C-alpha positions in Angstrom: -1.8 16.1 3.0 -2.0 15.2 6.9 -1.5 17.3 9.8 0.6 15.9 12.9 -1.8 17.2 15.4 -5.3 15.7 15.9 -7.4 13.5 18.4 -9.1 10.2 17.9 -11.3 8.3 20.2 -13.3 5.1 20.0 -15.4 3.0 22.5 -16.5 -0.6 21.6 -18.4 -3.2 23.7 -19.1 -6.7 23.8 -21.4 -8.8 26.4 -18.2 -9.1 28.7 -16.2 -5.8 28.3 -16.2 -2.2 27.0 -12.8 -0.7 25.7 -12.3 2.9 25.2 -9.1 4.4 23.5 -8.1 7.8 22.9 -5.2 9.0 20.9 -3.7 12.5 21.2 -1.3 13.5 18.6 1.1 16.4 18.3 4.2 17.5 16.4 7.3 15.5 16.6 10.4 15.1 14.2 9.8 11.3 14.2 7.3 8.8 15.4 7.1 8.9 19.3 4.6 6.4 20.7 3.7 6.9 24.2 1.3 4.0 25.4 -0.7 3.6 28.8 -2.8 0.6 29.2 -3.7 -1.9 32.1 -0.9 -4.1 33.2 -2.6 -7.3 32.4 -2.6 -6.4 29.0 1.0 -5.5 28.5 1.5 -8.7 26.3 -0.2 -6.6 23.5 2.0 -3.7 23.5 4.6 -4.8 20.6 1.2 -5.5 18.6 -0.5 -2.2 19.4 2.7 -0.2 18.4 2.5 -2.2 15.2 -0.8 -1.1 14.5 0.0 2.6 15.4 3.0 2.3 12.9 1.0 1.0 10.0 -1.2 4.2 10.3 1.3 7.1 11.1 4.9 7.9 10.2 5.3 11.0 12.3 4.2 12.8 15.4 3.9 12.2 19.0 1.2 9.8 20.0 -0.3 9.4 23.4 -2.3 6.2 23.3 -4.8 5.7 26.4 -6.7 2.5 27.0 -9.4 1.9 29.6 -11.2 -1.6 29.9 -14.5 -1.8 31.9 -16.0 -5.2 32.9 -19.6 -5.3 32.2 -21.5 -7.6 34.8 -20.1 -10.4 36.4 -17.5 -12.5 34.8 -18.3 -16.1 33.8 -17.6 -18.7 36.5 -16.5 -22.5 36.1 -16.0 -25.3 38.5 -12.7 -26.8 38.3 -12.2 -30.4 39.7 -8.9 -32.0 40.7 -9.7 -35.2 38.9 -6.2 -36.8 39.7 -6.7 -36.3 43.4 -10.2 -37.5 43.2 -9.6 -40.6 41.1 -7.1 -41.6 43.8 -9.1 -41.1 46.7 -12.0 -43.1 44.9 -9.6 -45.7 44.2 -8.1 -46.0 47.8 -11.8 -45.8 49.4 -12.8 -48.8 47.1 -9.6 -50.9 47.8 -10.3 -50.4 51.6 -14.0 -51.2 51.5 -13.2 -54.4 49.6 -10.0 -55.6 51.2 -10.6 -54.6 54.8 -14.4 -54.4 55.3 -15.4 -56.9 52.6 -18.2 -54.9 51.7 -19.0 -52.0 49.0 -19.2 -48.5 50.5 -21.6 -45.8 49.3 -19.3 -43.0 48.1 -22.0 -40.6 47.4 -22.0 -38.9 50.9 -18.3 -38.8 51.2 -18.0 -37.3 47.8 -20.6 -34.7 48.5 -18.8 -33.6 51.6 -15.6 -32.9 49.7 -17.2 -30.0 47.6 -16.1 -27.7 50.3 -12.6 -28.9 50.1 -10.5 -26.7 47.9 -8.0 -29.4 47.3 -10.8 -31.3 45.3 -13.2 -28.6 44.0 -12.8 -24.8 43.2 -14.9 -22.1 41.6 -12.7 -19.9 39.6 -13.6 -17.0 37.0 -13.2 -18.0 33.5 -10.2 -16.5 31.5 -11.8 -14.4 28.7 -8.4 -12.7 28.0 -8.5 -13.9 24.5 -12.0 -12.3 23.7 -10.9 -9.0 25.2 -7.5 -8.9 23.3 -9.5 -8.9 20.1 -11.8 -6.5 21.2 -8.9 -4.2 22.5 -7.2 -4.5 19.0 -10.3 -4.0 17.1 -10.8 -0.6 19.1 -7.1 0.5 18.5 -7.5 0.2 14.9 -11.0 2.2 14.9 -9.3 4.9 17.0 -6.5 5.2 14.4 -9.1 5.7 11.8 -10.7 8.6 13.7 -7.2 10.1 14.4 -6.4 9.8 10.7 -9.6 11.6 9.7 -8.9 14.5 12.2 -5.3 14.8 10.8 -6.6 14.8 7.3 -9.1 17.6 7.9 -6.6 19.8 9.7 -4.0 18.9 7.0 -6.6 20.4 4.1 -6.8 23.6 6.0 -2.8 23.6 6.1 -2.7 22.8 2.5 -5.0 25.8 1.7 -2.9 28.2 3.7 0.4 26.9 2.2 -1.1 27.3 -1.4 -1.9 30.9 -0.6 1.3 31.6 0.9 3.0 30.0 -2.2 0.9 32.0 -4.6 1.9 35.3 -2.7 5.7 34.0 -3.0 5.6 33.5 -6.7 3.9 36.8 -7.2 7.0 38.7 -5.5 9.4 36.5 -7.4 7.9 37.5 -10.8 8.4 41.2 -9.5 12.1 40.3 -8.8 12.4 38.9 -12.3 11.1 41.9 -13.9 13.2 44.2 -12.0 16.2 41.9 -12.8 15.7 42.2 -16.4 16.0 46.0 -16.1 19.4 45.6 -14.3 21.6 46.4 -17.1 20.0 50.0 -17.8 19.9 50.6 -14.2 23.6 49.9 -13.7 24.4 51.8 -16.8 22.3 55.0 -15.7 23.9 55.0 -12.2 27.4 54.5 -13.5 27.0 57.4 -16.1 25.9 59.7 -13.4 28.9 59.3 -11.2 31.4 59.5 -14.2 29.7 62.5 -15.2 30.0 64.1 -11.8 33.7 63.4 -12.1 34.9 63.9 -15.7 32.0 65.7 -17.0 31.4 64.7 -20.9 34.5 63.1 -21.4 33.1 59.5 -21.2 34.9 56.5 -22.4 32.1 54.4 -23.8 34.1 51.1 -24.2 35.2 51.6 -20.6 31.9 52.4 -19.2 30.5 49.2 -21.0 33.2 46.9 -19.3 32.2 48.3 -15.8 28.7 47.8 -16.5 29.4 44.2 -17.5 31.4 43.7 -14.3 28.6 45.1 -12.2 26.1 42.8 -13.8 28.2 39.9 -13.4 28.6 40.5 -9.7 24.8 41.3 -9.3 23.7 38.5 -11.6 20.8 36.6 -10.0 19.2 35.1 -12.8 20.5 31.7 -11.6 19.1 32.0 -8.2 15.8 32.9 -9.8 15.8 29.9 -11.9 16.2 27.6 -9.0 13.4 29.5 -7.2 11.0 28.8 -10.0 12.0 25.0 -9.8 11.6 25.1 -5.9 8.5 26.7 -6.2 7.1 24.2 -8.7 8.5 21.3 -6.6 6.6 22.7 -3.5 3.4 23.1 -5.6 3.6 19.3 -6.5 4.2 18.3 -2.9 1.1 20.1 -1.8 -0.9 18.0 -4.1 0.2 14.7 -2.9 -1.5 12.4 -0.2 1.5 10.7 1.5 3.9 12.1 4.1 5.6 15.1 2.8 6.7 17.1 5.8 10.3 16.3 5.8 10.6 16.9 2.1 8.8 20.3 2.2 10.9 21.4 5.0 14.1 20.7 2.7 12.5 22.5 0.0 11.7 25.7 2.3 15.4 25.8 3.4 16.8 25.7 -0.3 14.3 28.5 -1.2 15.5 30.5 1.8 19.0 30.2 0.8 18.3 31.4 -2.7 16.2 34.3 -1.5 19.3 35.4 0.9 21.6 35.2 -2.1 19.6 37.6 -4.0 19.3 40.0 -1.3 23.0 40.1 -0.9 23.7 40.5 -4.6 21.0 43.1 -5.6 21.3 46.9 -4.9 17.9 47.9 -6.3 15.7 49.0 -3.6 12.6 47.3 -5.4 14.5 43.9 -5.3 15.4 44.4 -1.8 11.9 45.3 -0.7 10.5 42.1 -2.6 13.2 39.9 -0.8 12.0 41.2 2.5 8.5 40.1 1.6 9.7 36.8 0.3 11.6 36.2 3.4 8.6 36.9 5.5 6.4 34.5 3.5 9.0 31.8 3.5 9.1 31.8 7.4 5.2 31.7 7.6 5.4 28.6 5.4 8.4 27.0 7.5 6.3 27.3 10.5 3.1 25.6 9.1 5.4 22.9 7.5 6.3 22.0 11.0 2.7 20.7 11.4 2.6 18.3 8.5 3.3 14.6 8.6 
């Protein structure tokens, strides 16, 4: 079980760059990725989103990327060989045809070094190297965030297991009180009849009324479904994949069954247990909102 809240940070460097990635995660119904990275690396946005989707299925993720250049960037000399070849060709032709001699081109070429049209010193493009480093750091930060969410998820799992145990204890109490419903209704109905008619009680009519009361107040079906839902929840708490949505649905179904039991029952013991069960379900529901 994994929580939807957590924090992951990783910093990786090579000889030219240091990349730092921070990912903050909070609750969200779906997967919402907010990505902030230097503009010159916007071409990696889709790849970064793909990586995040591989690791996470729910939650709002805020991913911050900072890139620091270490030392000076490598520089290289770029020569406009096309223009240079054209110049040499023309100078050679001029010296041979017009001056009938061979010119020494070395001084001329040396003087061209300062001309940007022929020579230019540029910074070496290391984007590819930094791209690989950036994606590596994103993946490492995702692992850190997953560990953070798993640790918090384990805590939530323990809390939910405790709540479920308490819930099933009250469910057991309700079942024990429900099994005594027939005797309860019979005694209550006999008391009212005796108040009105004295000892002249029609046993068959009394039995019929008791049966009708039991049918209207029968909660065995709801109790059976609550047992099924409780076992389902117990099973979901033991799995490692994303179960937040499924748990939320199970809690809704359990709450509906508890409300039905409360509306059908008149015994004060059952109603008291129903109040406690609803309180526990609300606590469970709040915790489930944090589960991926």
